[in-house]
C-alpha positions in Angstrom: -16.6 77.0 -62.5 -14.7 76.0 -59.4 -11.1 75.1 -59.7 -10.1 71.4 -59.4 -9.2 70.6 -55.8 -11.3 73.3 -54.4 -13.1 72.2 -51.2 -16.6 73.2 -50.6 -16.6 74.6 -47.1 -20.3 74.1 -46.5 -20.0 70.4 -47.6 -16.9 69.8 -45.4 -18.7 71.1 -42.3 -21.5 68.6 -42.8 -19.4 65.5 -42.0 -18.2 66.3 -38.5 -19.7 66.8 -34.9 -19.9 70.0 -33.1 -18.5 70.1 -29.5 -22.0 70.1 -28.1 -23.0 67.1 -30.1 -19.9 65.2 -29.0 -20.6 66.0 -25.3 -24.2 64.8 -25.7 -22.9 61.5 -27.2 -20.4 61.0 -24.4 -23.0 61.8 -21.7 -25.4 59.3 -23.3 -22.7 56.6 -23.3 -22.0 57.4 -19.6 -25.7 57.0 -18.7 -26.0 53.7 -20.5 -22.9 52.4 -18.9 -24.2 53.4 -15.5 -27.3 51.5 -16.2 -25.7 48.4 -17.6 -22.7 47.8 -15.3 -24.9 47.1 -12.2 -27.0 44.7 -14.3 -23.9 42.9 -15.6 -22.5 42.7 -12.0 -25.8 41.1 -10.8 -25.8 38.7 -13.7 -22.2 37.7 -13.0 -23.0 37.2 -9.3 -26.0 35.1 -10.2 -23.9 32.9 -12.5 -21.3 32.4 -9.7 -24.1 31.5 -7.3 -25.6 29.0 -9.8 -22.2 27.4 -10.3 -21.8 27.1 -6.5 -25.2 25.5 -6.2 -24.2 23.0 -8.8 -21.1 22.1 -6.8 -23.1 21.5 -3.7 -25.7 19.5 -5.6 -23.0 17.2 -6.9 -21.6 16.9 -3.4 -25.0 16.1 -2.1 -25.4 13.3 -4.7 -22.0 12.0 -3.7 -22.9 12.0 0.0 -26.1 10.0 -0.7 -24.1 7.4 -2.6 -21.6 7.2 0.2 -24.3 6.8 2.8 -25.9 4.1 0.7 -22.7 2.1 0.6 -21.6 2.7 4.2 -24.6 1.5 6.2 -26.2 4.9 6.3 -23.2 6.3 8.2 -21.7 9.8 7.7 -18.0 10.3 7.0 -15.9 12.2 9.5 -15.6 16.0 9.3 -12.1 16.7 8.1 -10.9 18.5 11.2 -7.5 20.1 11.5 -4.6 17.6 12.1 -4.2 18.2 15.9 -7.9 17.4 16.3 -7.4 14.1 14.6 -7.6 13.6 10.9 -9.0 10.2 9.9 -9.2 8.0 6.9 -13.0 8.5 7.0 -12.7 12.3 6.5 -15.1 13.5 3.8 -12.4 15.8 2.5 -8.6 15.2 2.9 -6.6 18.4 3.2 -4.6 18.3 6.5 -0.9 17.7 7.1 0.3 14.2 6.8 0.9 12.7 10.2 4.3 11.4 11.2 6.2 13.5 8.7 9.3 15.3 10.0 10.6 16.8 6.8 8.9 19.4 4.5 5.2 19.6 5.5 3.0 17.9 3.0 -0.8 18.0 2.7 -2.9 14.8 2.4 -3.7 13.9 -1.1 -7.4 15.0 -1.6 -7.9 12.1 -4.0 -8.2 9.9 -0.9 -11.2 11.9 0.4 -14.1 9.6 1.4 -16.5 11.0 -1.2 -14.1 11.6 -4.0 -14.8 8.2 -5.6 -18.5 9.1 -5.8 -17.6 12.3 -7.8 -15.8 10.2 -10.4 -12.5 11.2 -8.8 -11.2 14.3 -7.1 -11.8 17.6 -8.8 -11.2 20.7 -6.7 -14.0 22.7 -8.4 -16.6 20.6 -6.6 -15.2 21.8 -3.3 -14.7 25.4 -4.2 -17.2 28.2 -4.7 -16.1 30.3 -7.7 -17.1 33.4 -5.8 -14.9 32.5 -2.8 -12.0 34.8 -3.3 -10.9 34.2 0.3 -10.2 30.5 -0.4 -8.0 31.5 -3.4 -6.1 33.9 -1.1 -5.7 31.2 1.6 -4.2 28.8 -0.9 -1.7 31.5 -2.2 -0.8 32.2 1.4 -0.2 28.6 2.1 2.0 28.2 -0.9 4.2 31.0 0.4 4.6 29.2 3.7 3.7 25.5 3.6 4.4 25.1 7.3 1.0 26.5 8.1 -2.1 24.4 7.8 -4.8 26.3 5.9 -8.2 25.1 4.6 -8.5 26.1 1.0 -12.0 25.0 0.3 -15.5 26.6 0.6 -17.7 24.0 2.1 -17.9 22.1 5.4 -19.9 19.2 6.9 -22.3 19.8 9.8 -20.7 18.6 13.0 -23.0 20.4 15.5 -22.1 17.9 18.2 -20.1 14.7 18.5 -23.5 13.0 17.8 -23.9 14.5 14.4 -24.2 15.1 11.7 -20.6 14.2 10.8 -19.3 11.0 12.5 -16.7 11.7 15.2 -13.5 9.8 15.9 -11.0 11.1 18.4 -7.3 11.5 17.4 -6.3 8.2 19.1 -9.6 6.5 17.9 -10.5 5.7 21.5 -13.9 7.5 21.0 -16.0 6.6 18.0 -19.4 8.0 17.2 -20.6 6.7 13.8 -23.6 8.9 13.2 -26.3 7.8 10.8 -28.7 9.6 8.5 -31.6 7.7 9.9 -31.1 9.5 13.3 -31.4 12.9 11.7 -34.8 14.4 12.6 -36.5 16.0 9.5 -33.5 15.7 7.2 -35.2 17.9 4.6 -34.8 20.8 7.1 -31.2 20.1 8.4 -28.2 21.6 6.7 -25.6 18.9 5.9 -23.1 20.9 3.9 -22.6 24.6 4.7 -21.0 27.4 2.7 -19.2 29.0 5.6 -18.0 32.6 5.9 -14.6 32.6 4.1 -13.0 35.8 5.3 -13.4 39.4 6.6 -15.1 40.6 3.4 -17.4 37.7 3.2 -19.9 38.6 5.9 -20.3 39.9 9.5 -18.3 38.6 12.4 -14.7 37.6 13.0 -14.7 33.8 12.7 -14.1 32.2 9.3 -13.9 28.7 7.9 -10.8 26.9 9.1 -11.4 23.2 8.4 -13.9 20.7 6.9 -16.2 20.6 10.0 -19.0 23.1 10.4 -19.9 24.0 14.0 -23.0 26.2 13.6 -22.9 27.9 17.0 -19.5 29.5 16.3 -19.1 29.7 12.5 -21.7 31.6 10.5 -22.8 31.0 7.0 -21.4 33.1 4.2 -23.1 36.1 2.8 -21.3 36.2 -0.5 -24.3 35.5 -2.7 -26.2 38.8 -2.4 -26.4 38.3 1.4 -27.0 34.5 1.2 -25.2 31.2 1.3 -25.8 28.0 -0.6 -26.3 24.9 1.5 -27.1 21.2 1.0 -29.7 19.6 3.2 -29.5 16.1 4.5 -31.9 14.9 1.8 -29.5 16.2 -0.9 -31.6 19.3 -1.7 -29.7 22.6 -2.3 -31.0 26.0 -1.4 -29.8 29.6 -1.0 -30.5 30.8 2.5 -29.7 34.0 4.5 -27.2 33.8 7.3 -30.0 34.1 9.9 -31.3 30.7 8.7 -28.7 28.9 10.8 -28.3 31.3 13.7 -28.3 29.8 17.3 -32.0 30.5 17.7 -32.8 28.2 14.7 -31.6 24.8 15.8 -34.3 23.2 13.7 -32.0 24.0 10.7 -28.8 22.5 12.0 -29.3 20.3 15.1 -29.8 16.7 13.9 -31.7 15.8 17.1 -34.0 18.8 17.1 
């Protein structure tokens, strides 16, 4: 008979792992993690792109409603204050004019299309993958004397004749551009997801206001090398940067 409390050495050894077995388990976990992490990153990127597309789709619907109630006329582009911010700007974000005290930004609730979104909600104007926009807002809050555009999308203003309407700072020049003058609207980018910062694609120029000028400001490449855009018929699509390069005016020039 064995004494009470005696441990069977053979039985105790059966409940543990040897060093080799433990190393095999750890190696297997490492391999699985290496396989899963890229897939999870791709899934997250796809989800962010889908959310961004949803924002642009909502904006496209809002633009169609605005056009329907404003004699088919586009709003103005939301340019920087010195260039002439206007009541008709599709997005309000600039400094308030005539203010000599602490600089204050225009209330975005007054944006021309906000009412057609059921009221202003920043998420409609901001791609969730646009980390540069978040950084710009943080930078602006540190120094509110600088005017920084903290959104992700801009309205096509290839020339003064379109797509955005153009009104000079003193309102002496007025070009109210209409959707009916856009050639093949189903091919023309209306709202662009511009390059947001140095890590968001090639080139040095980044989004700086609500007006997209295709010949100088490239599309983003934040969605697996592509950008989401809204066409002048309200359709949304993910396109490569080259889609709106200077040699493809058929995709951004309203008169082409």
